N, C-alpha and C positions, 0 to 999 in steps of 0.2 A: 617626732617628739611633739609634745603639747606646745603649740606656738603662742598660746595666749599670754605667756609671761613676758616675752620680749616684745610683744605687740602692744599690750596695754598696761603692763606693769602689775597685773593682777597677781594674787598669791598663787602658788603652784597648786595644780589639781592633784588629786590622789594618784592619777596615772603618771603625771610628771614626777612626783615625789618618788614613786616606785622606780621609774627609769633612772632618776638621778642616783638613787641608792645602789641600783644594780651596776651602773657605770663605775661607781666608786669602789665597789666591793668585788666585782667579777670582771677581771681583765678580758675574759672570753666574750663579754658583751660588747666590747669596743671593736671598731673596724681596724683593719691593718693600717697603721700610721705611715707605712711606706708605699701604699697603693693609691694611685691617683683616682679621684672621683670624676664623674661625668662632667664634661665641659672644661676640665683642667688641661691646659696645653702642656705637652711635654717637649722640651727642647733637647738637642744633642749637645751635652756639655760634660767636660771631664773635671770641672772645678770641684764639685762635691767630693769626688773620689780622692782628689789630691788633699783637700783640707782634712777630711776624716782620717786618712791614712797617717798624716802627720800628728793629728790630735790624739788618735788612739795609741800611737807608739810613744807618746810623750811621757817620760818618767822624770818629774821635776826633782826627785830626790838624788838623782845621779850627778847633778851639777854641783861644782865646788866653787870656793872663792877664787881659785885660779881661773876657772872658766869665765867667771863674771869679769874679772880684771882684764882678761884677754878680749872679751866682747867690747868692753869700754875703750880699749886701745885700738881696735880695728876701725879703719876709716869708714868702711861699709859694713853694716850690720847684717850678717847672714841669718838664715832661719835658725841655725843652731845657736848663734849668739843671742838671738831673741828669746829662745827657750831658756837660756841661762839667765837672762835678765828678768824673766818671769818667775824664776825658781826661788825657793826660800833662801838659797845661798846669796841671793842679791840683796836681801833686806838690809844687811849692814852697810851696803854701798848706796843707799838711797840718795845721800847728798851728792855723790859723784854722778849718779844717774841724772839727778835734777840739773846739775851743771851742764852735762852733755845735752840733755833735752832742751835746756834754755838756749844753748848755742845753736842747735839745729832749728829751733823755732825762730830765733832772730834771723838766722841766715836765709830762711825760706819765706817767712811771713812778716819780717820786720817786727814792729811793736804794735801791730794791729790786733784788735779783738772785734769780731763781728757779733751783731746783736739781732735777735729775731724773737718772735713770740708765737706760741701755738694758738689755734682757734679750733675748739671742738664743736662740730656742727651737729653731731648726733651721737647718742650713746646706746643705741639698740645693738644687740649682739646675738648671734646664733651659735656661738662657740661655748663650750664648757671648759674653760681654762681655770683650774681651781685656785690660782693665785690672783686672778684679775678682778678688780672691782666692777667691771662691766659685764662679767660673764652672764649667760642667759638665765641662770638659776638664782642670781642674787636679787633680793627684793629692794631695788633702788628706784628712784624716780627716773623714768625714761623720757627722752625728748628728742625730737628732730626739728631743727630750725627750718622755717620757710625761707625762700630767697629774700623776702623783705627783711626778715629777722637777721639773716646772714649779712645782708648789706648794712644793716644798722650796727651790728657788731664790728664789721670791718671799718665802718666810718669812725667809730669810737677809737679803735686801735690806730687807724690812720691819723686821727687828730692828735694822738699822743706823740707822733713823730716817727713811728715805726715804718720801715720800708720793706721788711721781709716777713712773710707769714708762713706758718706751717699749718695746713688744714688737716684735721684728724676726724675720723668717724669711728664708731664701733664697727665690728666686722659682721655686718648684715647687708647682704645684697638686696634682700627683700625691702628693707627700710631705706637703705642708702645705696641705690644702684649707681652704676657708672655714669649714667646721664645726669643724675642729681649732683654727683661730685663734679662732673664736667661743668655744669652751670655755676657751681660755686667757684670753680677756677676762673671762669670768664668774669665773674664779679670781682674776684680778687685781683685780676689783672688791671682793673680800673683804679684800684686803690694802692697797689703795691708793685714794686719793681722786681721782687723775687717771690715766687710762689712754690712752696714745697708741699708734698703730700705724704701723710702717714695713714694709709688705709689698708684694707685687706688686699692680698696679692691678686693680680689680675693677669690676663693673657697679653701677648705682645700687641695685638691690634687695639686692645683697650688702653694700654699704656700710650700707644700712638695717638689715640683719640684724646686722652687727657692732656697729652703734651700740646696738641693743637688747640686745646681749650685754654692753655696758659700755664700749665704746670712745668716747672723747670727741673725739679729733682724729686726723687722718691726715697723715703726712709722705710726700712723694714727691719723689725727686731726678730731675729731668729729665736730669741728668748734663751734657749740653751741649745748647744750643738750636740749635746749628749743624746743620742737617739733613744736610748732606754728611758732616761729621765724625761725626755720630751713626751714619750708615749704615756708616762705616768701622770703628767701635768695637763695634757691636752686630751680630754676624754671624748669630746663630741664636736662635730662641726668641720668646716673646711680647713680650719687652722690645724686640725689633727694631722693633716697630710704633710709630713716633714719635707720631702723633696720638692714639692710644689712651692713651699715657702722659701726653701733654700735658694731656689733658682729665680726668685722674684726680681732681684736687682739686675740679673743678666737679661731677663725678659724686658725690663724697663729700658735698659740701654739699647736693646734690639728695637724697641719702640721709639727710640729717638730722644729719650730723656738726656739732658745735659749732665746730670749728676745723680749719684746714688749714695745712700748712707747705710751703715751696718751697725748692728749692736747685738750683744747678748745682755740679758738682765742678770747682772752679777749677783750671785747668791742662790740661784735656783739649783745649781749643780757645782761641780768643781770649778771655781772661778778662774784658776790658772789655765785649765784646759779650754774653758769658754773664751777667755781673753786671747789665747793662742789661736783658736779657730776663727774668731772674729777678724783678727789681723791678717791671717792667711787667706781668708775669704777675699779681703781687699787686695792682698798681695798678688794672688793669682789672677783675679779679674783685671787688675790694673795692667798686667802684662798682656792680657787678651784685648783690652779696650783702652789703649794708652791715651786716647783723646778725652776720656771721661774724667769728670771731677769726682773724687771719692772722699768720704769722711767716715769717721767712727764716733759713735756716741758711747758714753761710759756710765750708764745708769746702774745704781744698786737698788735692790728690792726695797721699797718703801712700805710703811704700814698700810694694809688694805684689808677688806673683809676676807675672812678665812685664812689670814696670815698664819694662824696657829696650826692649820691643817697640812702645811707643806714643809714644815721644818726647815726654814731658810737657813742657809749657811752664812755666817757672819763674814762680811768683807769690811775690814776696818779702813779708816781714812788713809793710814800709812800704806796699806796694801793697794788701795785704789790709786794713790799717788804713784806707787811703783808701777802699776799697770800702765798708767797714762804716760809716764816717762819712757817705759819700754816701747809703747806704741810710737812715740815721737822719734826715738832713736832708730827703730826698725823701719818706719814709714815717714821719712822727714817731710815729704810733700803733701801728706794727707791732712785734711782738716780734722780737728778733734773738738767735739762738743761736750760740754759739761752742763747738765740741766739743773733746773731748780729743785730737783730731788736732793741736791747737796746743799750744805750750809753756806751762808754768806761768807764766812771766814775762809772756808775751803776754796770756794770759787775765786775769791779775791787773790788767794795765793797761787792757785794752779794756772791762772791766765798769765802769770808772770813767768811760768816755767814751760808749759807745753800746750795748754788748751788755746784754741783759736776762735771759739764761738760759744756764746752763752745766751740763754733765754732771759727775757725780762718781761715784767708785767704779766706774769703767767697766771692762767686759770685753767684747771682741768675739768671744770664744770661746763654745762651747756647753757648758753644764752645768759651769762651772768656778768658780762663785761660792763654793762651799764651800772649794775649795782656795785661792782668792785672799783670801777674807775670814777663814777660820779655819785655813788651813794644812793642810787635809786634803781628800782627794778624796771627793765624795759619789757619783761615778759611776766605774766602772772605766775607761770611755773618755770622753774629752772631745773635742768637735768643734773643728777648727782655727779660728783667728781669721780674720776677713775682711781686716783690715789692722792695722798697728802703731799703737798710741796713743802720744801724746807726754807726756800729763799723767795720771799714775796715782794722783793723790791720792784718798783716801777721802772719804766724805761728811763725817766729823767734821773732818778736816784742812781740806777745802775751806770748810766752814762757818766755821771759826775764821779762816781766811785772808781770807775776804770781810768778816767782821765787823771784822777788824783794819784793813781799808782804809776803815773808816767807813761801810760799806754795810750794808744789812739783808738777810741771806739769808732767802729765803722758800721753804718746802717745799710750801705749797699755799694758795690763796686762794679755794677754792670750798667751799660748804656745800650739800649735797644735802638737799632737804626731802622 
């Protein structure tokens, strides 16, 4: 493809426009999304087969109120119970689900709520994912922070009181290679007690390297577990390879990461099936790697460039609440993160029921913490944001709001010896 766009932000060349149009209109022009590309490590794992078998056979319409009541009465939630709790039949039982979820959360997490913030260090991307604001064909301001700029951003975040950071990049090895991300991790370890990564999937040895550089955990969004829908939304780039992305968390654990996080972007496909698959991905890996910390994120599609081209499926707040409560009942030990994509009122409510982690002081732009925190730019140019956030509260405000709800905000619970 024409690389000029994601290298310097220039407008698309005629050749790039022609290729983009062909990718959008001619499925035969796209590579097989189930075939690995050169350099992608293949591991021997049965997890994907188990997850997809359960997801593909899931018929949410077959569950009744009787099934939901039985699921809520069982001390241990089975896979079939979980399917009932995700079904439309469970919607009238949301209050009972919330009570059960609140009980499980209190039992395993007490009244604590963990706080973190993301730091985007680059927004160059080599993928064409039609729903994403960073995709390589979008005409946005591209930026990659230098180590000096990263340190400045981290210093500002650290000074706010934050102790956990999530480092993110666009998915471009050319612009944000593993060594660059590793150096960012080394810097982060100087400022923060917990360092997470949300980057393009890599191989086991690369995860091992990033862990040695200071990364504690890895987050990967599968986006949608529906393989056909996945192929329609991811038209170009390494992200198009469905199985390589699916196995990313397992490779991260094989590389020594302490924890991994999972998510589908609810609204891209059937949200009930995606929620089922996300939780089962955790469920089966948890049994294979019982020492690992695992968590689920629960994002809904937010307004982005080209939103009108993907026909997103609405997921309402009541349905999101149902999903999160079902997650907690099915996976009582797993952390649940609700991001700033959601409203202040929703996040204030859900942390009292099932969520255990929320972001604060969020920016999805590149190099703009100086302007957002202190009202002045630290960089002449700032990279554009990936999506719009809904809850822009600072750490200080979020901390006070959580405490006002009778909960205990936690910045970190790890001590490194």
